[in-house]
C-alpha positions in Angstrom: 102.8 -63.3 97.8 104.3 -65.3 100.6 107.3 -67.7 100.3 108.7 -70.2 102.8 112.4 -70.1 103.6 114.2 -73.4 103.0 117.4 -74.6 104.5 120.0 -75.8 102.0 123.1 -77.4 103.6 124.1 -76.6 107.1 123.7 -72.8 107.0 122.3 -71.6 103.7 118.8 -70.3 103.5 116.9 -70.1 100.2 113.6 -68.5 98.9 112.1 -69.7 95.6 111.3 -67.2 92.8 107.8 -66.9 91.4 107.6 -68.9 88.1 105.6 -66.2 86.4 108.4 -63.7 87.0 111.1 -66.2 86.0 109.3 -66.9 82.7 108.6 -63.3 82.0 112.3 -62.3 82.3 113.8 -65.5 81.0 115.7 -66.4 84.2 117.7 -69.6 83.9 119.9 -71.6 86.2 123.2 -69.8 86.5 121.9 -66.3 85.8 123.0 -63.6 88.2 120.4 -61.5 89.9 120.9 -58.3 91.8 119.9 -58.4 95.4 119.6 -55.1 97.2 118.9 -54.5 100.9 116.5 -51.8 101.7 115.8 -51.8 105.5 113.7 -55.0 106.0 113.1 -55.4 102.3 115.2 -57.3 99.8 114.8 -56.1 96.2 115.6 -58.8 93.6 116.1 -57.6 90.0 117.3 -58.9 86.7 118.8 -57.3 83.7 117.8 -60.2 81.5 115.2 -59.5 78.9 114.0 -56.4 80.6 112.0 -54.9 77.9 111.3 -55.5 74.3 111.8 -52.5 72.0 110.1 -52.3 68.7 110.4 -49.8 65.9 108.7 -49.2 62.5 110.6 -47.1 60.0 109.8 -46.0 56.4 113.0 -45.5 54.6 111.3 -43.4 51.9 114.0 -41.6 50.0 116.7 -42.2 52.5 118.9 -44.3 50.2 122.2 -42.7 51.4 121.7 -43.3 55.1 120.2 -46.8 55.2 123.5 -48.2 56.8 123.4 -45.5 59.5 119.7 -46.0 60.3 120.0 -49.8 60.6 123.2 -49.5 62.7 121.6 -46.8 64.9 118.5 -49.0 65.6 120.8 -51.9 66.4 123.0 -49.9 68.8 120.0 -48.3 70.4 118.9 -51.8 71.5 115.8 -52.3 69.4 115.1 -56.0 69.2 112.2 -56.0 66.6 112.3 -53.6 63.6 109.8 -53.5 60.8 111.2 -51.6 57.8 109.4 -50.3 54.7 111.7 -50.0 51.8 111.1 -48.5 48.4 113.6 -50.1 46.0 115.8 -53.2 45.7 118.9 -51.1 46.5 117.5 -50.2 49.9 116.8 -53.9 50.5 120.3 -54.8 49.4 121.8 -52.2 51.8 119.7 -53.5 54.7 120.8 -57.1 54.1 124.4 -56.0 53.7 124.5 -54.0 57.0 122.8 -56.9 58.8 125.3 -59.4 57.6 128.3 -57.2 58.3 127.6 -55.5 61.5 124.5 -56.5 63.4 125.4 -59.6 65.4 122.2 -61.5 66.4 119.9 -59.5 64.1 118.1 -61.8 61.5 115.4 -61.4 59.0 112.2 -63.1 60.2 109.7 -61.8 57.6 110.1 -60.3 54.2 107.8 -59.3 51.3 108.0 -56.9 48.3 108.2 -53.7 50.3 108.7 -54.6 54.0 111.2 -56.5 56.0 111.1 -57.5 59.6 114.3 -58.0 61.5 114.5 -59.4 65.0 117.2 -60.0 67.6 117.4 -63.7 67.9 120.5 -63.9 70.2 122.4 -61.5 72.4 126.2 -61.3 72.9 127.2 -62.5 76.3 128.4 -59.8 78.7 131.0 -62.2 80.2 132.7 -62.4 76.8 133.1 -58.6 76.4 136.6 -58.2 77.7 138.0 -61.1 75.6 136.2 -59.7 72.5 137.7 -56.2 73.0 141.2 -57.7 73.5 140.8 -59.7 70.3 139.6 -56.7 68.4 142.6 -54.6 69.4 145.0 -57.4 68.5 143.2 -57.9 65.2 143.4 -54.1 64.5 147.2 -54.1 65.3 147.7 -57.1 63.0 145.7 -55.5 60.1 147.5 -52.2 60.5 150.9 -53.9 60.3 149.8 -56.0 57.2 148.4 -52.8 55.6 151.7 -50.9 56.2 153.7 -53.8 54.8 151.5 -54.1 51.7 151.7 -50.4 51.0 155.5 -50.4 51.4 155.8 -53.3 49.0 153.1 -52.1 46.7 151.4 -55.5 46.9 147.8 -55.0 45.8 146.9 -58.7 46.5 147.9 -58.2 50.1 145.9 -55.0 50.3 142.8 -56.8 49.0 143.2 -59.4 51.7 143.4 -56.7 54.3 140.2 -55.2 53.0 138.4 -58.5 53.3 139.7 -58.9 56.9 138.6 -55.4 57.7 134.9 -56.4 57.3 135.4 -59.0 60.1 136.2 -56.3 62.7 132.8 -54.6 62.2 130.8 -57.5 63.6 
């Protein structure tokens, strides 16, 4: 496909992006694109919405590893997961791990023996450094509170620390 070069300002040249490609990869104003020179070619690429990854899983008798399975699918980058479960406990475990650890994963369909979870939002890469700093500061704070509660044998404070601990997982 051919594109015309436009002049923006006194010395900036611009080429428009094909709308089909922009829609397919969810490119929006302000997104960063990678532009690579290869002799006379320019290669423009995006890391946005590159590929959808789906998975179907039957939990069967895997009651003891539901947390690990859901967490592994989330970490592996699946954005659409259809899960067959066999009992209410498995469903409860799925819901628990989603609410505690899987940021952006939500239930989009549910019936008596299947649940579909989908990634409805992604964490922003730009926020990563700030989130990591906050996590470490939070861990230091919780560690100090734990130590003080243990030294003073204060069970109420220890219970508060346990509640705070669940926040770090997300």
